[in-house]
N, C-alpha and C positions, 0 to 999 in steps of 0.2 A: 328741757329734752327733744333726744332727734325723732323728726316720725319718719318711720321706716313702712312705706307703703308699701302694696301687695305688688309680687311680680308679676309680669303678662305670661312669663313662660320660666318655670323651676322648677326641670324633672328632680326629682328625689329617688334618695336609696334607702329603703327602709329596713335594709335586710343586705345581706351579701348577695356580691352577684358577679358575672364574670361575661363582661361583653367579647363576645370571641372577634364579631364583626363587625365594620361598617356597616351604614345604611348601604351604602353603594356598593360594597362587598356582598350583603345579598342579595342585591338585584343581580350580579353578574353571577352568582349562583343560582337564583332564579332562573337568567336568561340563557345559561347552560342546562339547564334541565331543560326546559322548553326545546330544546334544539337537539338534547338525546331523545327527547319522546317521539319528535318528528323525526329526524333523520337517522336513528337506529332503532326506536319504537321499543313495545315490549310487546314480549314472546307471550301471547292467550291460549291456553288449550280448553277453552272451555266454548262449543258452539253458539250457547244464549247468548255468553260475555260478546263474544265476535258480534254477533247481531247486533248487539246494543249499543256495540260502539261504531258498529258502520252504518246504523239507524241516526245516530249524533253526529255523523261527519267523519270519523277515522277513516283513514283506506287501509283496508283489512286483505292483506295476503294469507290466503284460507292453506295454500301448499306450503308456507313456511310456519303458520302460527303466531305470522306478526302483523302486530296493531299499531299502525303509526298516527300520533294521536295530535292533532292540530294546535298551535297555541292559545288560538280563540278558545277550542273546548276547555282547554287549561282554567283559561281566565274565568270563565262562565263559570264552571266548577268551583272553583276557590269563592266568588263573589256570591254563588246561590247556597252553598254551607253556611249552616249558622256557626255566630261567633261566640254565642251560650249557649252553653248546654246543661239540664237540668238531670241529674242522677238520682232518681228518686229512690229513696228507701220503701219499704212496709210500712215502716212505721216512718210519718213525716218530719220529723225531728233530725234523722239521719239524712235527709235531701240535700246532697251535695252541689255547689253550683261550678259549673267551671266557666271560666272568662278571662279573660285578661291575663294578668300576674296573679290571680289566687293560687297557693298552693296546697294541695289535697294530698292525701296518703291512701295507699293501698298495698294490701299483702301482693305476693307476684309469686307464682312458682313455673313450672309444676312440677316439684320434685319428687322422686320417685322410690326415697327410701324415708324411713320415719330410724329415729333413738327409740324405742320402747320404754315409755314413762315407769314399766314395771318391770321390767326385766331388765333394762339398761340395752339391749342389745339392738344392733343394725338390723332393721328388716326390711322387707319391702312393703310401703302404704297401701292403706286398704280405704274403701269406702266409708267405714266409721273414722277411719281419720281425717277424711274431708270435710264430716260432720263435726266432729273438735276442734278442727283448724276454724272453721266459722264460727262454733259457739265461741271461740276463744277471742276469735276476731269484732265479735258483735261487743262483748265486753269490754273489750280496749278503747279508749276516749283517744287514744292516736291514728286511730285506721278508720278512713272514712268511710272506704269503698271494699269489697269482699274480691279480691280472685282467687280462684279456688289453689292454695299453697303447695297442696301435692295431690296426686292423682288417685284412683283407683283402679288400685293392680291386679283385685282379686274380681274386677268384673270383666264380662264377653268384648272385645274390641271394638264389636261392631254396634254397642251401646255406651260404654264404659261412657262417655259426656253426659248421657242423661242420666244414670245413674250418680254421676257427679252432682251435676245438676241438682236432684231429688235433695241429695246427703246437705247440700248447702240451702240450699231454697228454702228448706224446713227447719235450718239453726242458725239464722240470722234475719234480724230486719231491716240490716243495711243493703243498700246496694249490690248487687252482684253481677260482675265481668266473667263469662264464661272466656277461659284463653286457651280452651283445644276443643273446639266442636270439631266434628269430621269430615262432616258432609253438609250441604243444602238441606238436607231434607231429615236430618238430627237439627238443624238450626233452627228449622219449621216448628219440630216439636218442641224441640226448648221456648221456643215464643209462646207454644201451645200451652205449654204447664204456668209461665206466668201469667199469660192472659186469664187463666183458671183462678190463680190465686187473687186476681184482683177484681177480678167480672167480668172479662171481655176484654176484646181488641180496643173498643174504643177508650174505655179506664185505661189499659196499658199502654195509648199512646198518648194518653193525657200526664198520666204518672209513671213514664219508664223505668221501673224498679229492674229490670236486667239491661246488660248489653253485653257484646262479645268484640271479642279480638280474634283479627285473622291476620298473618305473616304471607305478601307477595315472597317470592324468592328469590333471594339473590345469584345473580345478579339478572333484572331486568325480567322477572319471569311472572304471572298472575296464572297460579293455576287452578284448574276448575275447581277444585274443594272452596277454595278462597274465594273465587269472584262467586262460587252460588251462595255462600256466606253473606259476603258481600249483598248480593242481590235483594236476597231473603229480608234480610235487614232492612233494607233501605227502603223496601217494599211496606213493611211493619210500619215504618217510623220510628225505628228506635235505633240507640246510638251505636257506631261502629266505630272500632279503633283498628286503623291502618297502621301496621306496625312495621318497620322494617327492622331485618336483623342482619344489615351487612356487615362486612369485617374488612376491615382494612388492611391492605395487604396479601387479601384473597380472595375475595367475591367484590371489592372495589378498589377504587385508588389505593397508594398508601399514603397519601398526604388528606388530613382532615377535610380541606375544601372539596377535593375530589371524591371523599367517601361520601359526602352531605349531597353530591350532585348526583352519584348514584341509590343515597337512601332518598334523594327531595323525589327524583322521576317515580320510586316504586310506591312511596306515597300517593304522590297527587294522582299516578295512574288508577289506582284503587280508586280515590276520593271523586274523580271523573266518570267512574263506575258507577258508583253511589249514586251521583247527583242524576245520571243519563238515566238510571233505573228510576228514581224519584227525585224529581229536584226538591230540593230544600230538607233531604235526609241528614239528620245529626250524622258526624263523622269527626273522630278525635286523631289527631298528627301524632302517629304514635312511634315509639322510637326504644330498640336494644341495640343498637347500632355499636359496636366498640371495634377495636382494633383486633388483629390474629398477631399472637406471639409465632414467631417464626422459628424461636427455637426449640419449643414444647409442642408446637403444633395445636394448641387452643385457642380458644377464644375468652378470654378472662372478664367476665364480667365483673366489676368492681374495681377495675384496673383505671390510674388517673386519666387514660385516654378516652374512656367511655365517659366520665364525667363530663371531657372536655367536648366530645361529641354529642352528649347531652345539652351541653349550655349553646351550639350551633343549633341544635335542632330545636330547643327553645325558641331561640333568637327568630328562625324559622317559620316558626307556626305563629310568631307576634305578629312575622311581617305580614302573614296570610288573615289574621286576626284568626285563628280555630284554636281549640281548646287542645292543648298538647299532654302529652302522657310518656316521661320516660324512664327506663327499667335503671336497675343499679342496686347497690349496695354498699 
């Protein structure tokens, strides 16, 4: 009988994976990102965010609306952001843990039209549709987290995000991630809605039944609404998904590695802002980055290039030991 002792280091693959880059190549993307954030900087049009960046050590040029972020600030933000996040469900059996290489699934949106199940006609989506998609997601075992799949186009634009929140928070007991908050003030109200459900802010921090997603504007911009939402969620101690939507060949370089540098700079700038607003605030490294179809002038979500970008994003998130979120179909 042959003795087969345990290996000291034996990496395993328990499923399909795509290794886009070596560790050294990931380091080069990281170093290039630090250079971009310091030499080029981010355009920021939020006075409060500029103040936070400046107090944290960044060089702020208010006349240009430019924030140059020191490399040490980025490194500190990565270290202080938690590697494990629990996206709590209103029902604890639906709690979703994000860490390492765990894979979970969420609905995505936000669609603006639906095929009416009774008439078969294509029509604008409504608040009632939001609630029904949440109810369906609540039933489906394969859905771990609910992001509102459609928009409430029958509600006023000033409060549509809050109407959507009311619809899905009352229709599912799984964790809810709002992907279309319109401003910091409505983000605060969304948080208050969730706190009311669980019995106060202290309880919500212990069991965050909600999170939010916000997108920097490519290339290399943090607009006011995005900054305000990041700040509100950081101070509340609730998970925030900072998601870049760079387009290779349009708002970012045509190469995948070059696109990931721009993507990385946008996401890390949001993470730095979050950690400066509240050190240790939970953040998710997000991506809906894809290619730009030069022939049809579209951003084909679900294209092979999006999958390639996603593999690179997931590798970068693991490199930083941060939970990741990638979009696609």
